[in-house]
C-alpha positions as CSV (number, residue, x, y, z in Angstrom):
1,M,13.7,-11.9,-4.3
2,T,16.1,-9.3,-3.0
3,V,17.9,-6.9,-5.2
4,I,20.8,-4.8,-4.2
5,D,20.8,-1.2,-5.5
6,D,24.5,-0.7,-6.3
7,R,24.2,3.1,-6.2
8,A,23.2,3.2,-2.5
9,G,24.1,-0.3,-1.4
10,L,20.5,-0.8,-0.3
11,Q,18.6,-4.1,-0.4
12,T,15.1,-4.0,-1.8
13,D,12.4,-6.6,-1.5
14,T,10.9,-6.9,-5.0
15,S,8.8,-10.0,-4.5
16,T,5.3,-8.5,-4.9
17,F,3.3,-5.3,-4.8
18,G,1.4,-6.7,-1.8
19,T,4.5,-7.2,0.2
20,R,5.6,-3.6,-0.4
21,M,2.1,-2.3,0.4
22,K,2.1,-4.2,3.7
23,R,5.6,-2.9,4.6
24,Y,4.6,0.7,4.0
25,R,1.2,0.3,5.7
26,T,2.8,-1.1,8.8
27,M,5.5,1.5,8.8
28,A,2.7,4.1,8.8
29,K,1.2,2.2,11.8
30,L,-2.1,1.6,9.9
31,S,-4.3,-1.4,10.1
32,I,-5.9,-2.7,7.0
33,A,-9.2,-1.6,8.4
34,K,-8.0,2.0,8.9
35,L,-6.6,2.0,5.4
36,A,-9.9,0.8,4.0
37,D,-11.8,3.4,6.0
38,Y,-9.6,6.2,4.7
39,L,-10.0,5.0,1.1
40,K,-13.8,4.8,1.5
41,R,-13.9,8.4,2.8
42,E,-11.8,9.5,-0.1
43,Y,-13.1,7.4,-3.0
44,G,-16.6,6.4,-1.8
45,E,-18.1,3.4,-3.6
46,L,-15.0,3.1,-5.8
47,A,-12.7,2.5,-2.9
48,L,-10.8,-0.8,-2.3
49,S,-12.5,-2.8,0.4
50,E,-10.7,-4.3,3.4
51,N,-11.1,-7.8,1.7
52,V,-9.4,-6.6,-1.5
53,L,-6.6,-4.9,0.4
54,T,-6.0,-8.2,2.4
55,N,-6.0,-10.2,-0.8
56,I,-3.5,-7.8,-2.4
57,E,-1.2,-8.1,0.6
58,L,-1.5,-11.9,0.7
59,G,-0.7,-12.1,-3.0
60,R,-4.1,-13.6,-3.9
61,K,-5.0,-10.6,-6.0
62,T,-2.2,-9.7,-8.4
63,D,-4.2,-8.0,-11.2
64,I,-4.2,-4.5,-9.6
65,S,-5.5,-1.7,-11.7
66,V,-3.8,1.7,-12.1
67,D,-6.8,3.3,-10.2
68,A,-6.2,0.9,-7.3
69,T,-2.5,1.7,-7.2
70,I,-3.2,5.4,-7.2
71,Q,-5.6,5.0,-4.3
72,I,-3.0,3.3,-2.3
73,A,-0.3,5.7,-3.3
74,Q,-2.4,8.7,-2.4
75,D,-3.0,7.2,1.1
76,R,0.7,6.8,1.6
77,K,1.2,10.5,0.6
78,S,-1.5,11.8,2.9
79,T,-0.3,9.6,5.8
80,R,3.3,11.0,5.3
81,L,2.0,14.6,5.2
82,N,-0.2,14.1,8.3
83,S,2.5,12.5,10.3
84,S,4.9,15.4,9.7
85,H,2.7,17.9,11.5
């Protein structure tokens, strides 16, 4: 599903969280393996695994916890900060 934001005239893909996650991950030039490695370093045993991340992107896992969403968001933030240096 595509939604047009009237304020800016932008089109936004709102189909799934996984679709958006994959878009941002690929924009950051990260593989799923690199994202999983980063999350493991940051969150240890609580980190999302490569398999879980793949299932989220493919839409097979749709019951995503707030903690998992925060992990992914924190990675986006750190990737953005690291790429600006």
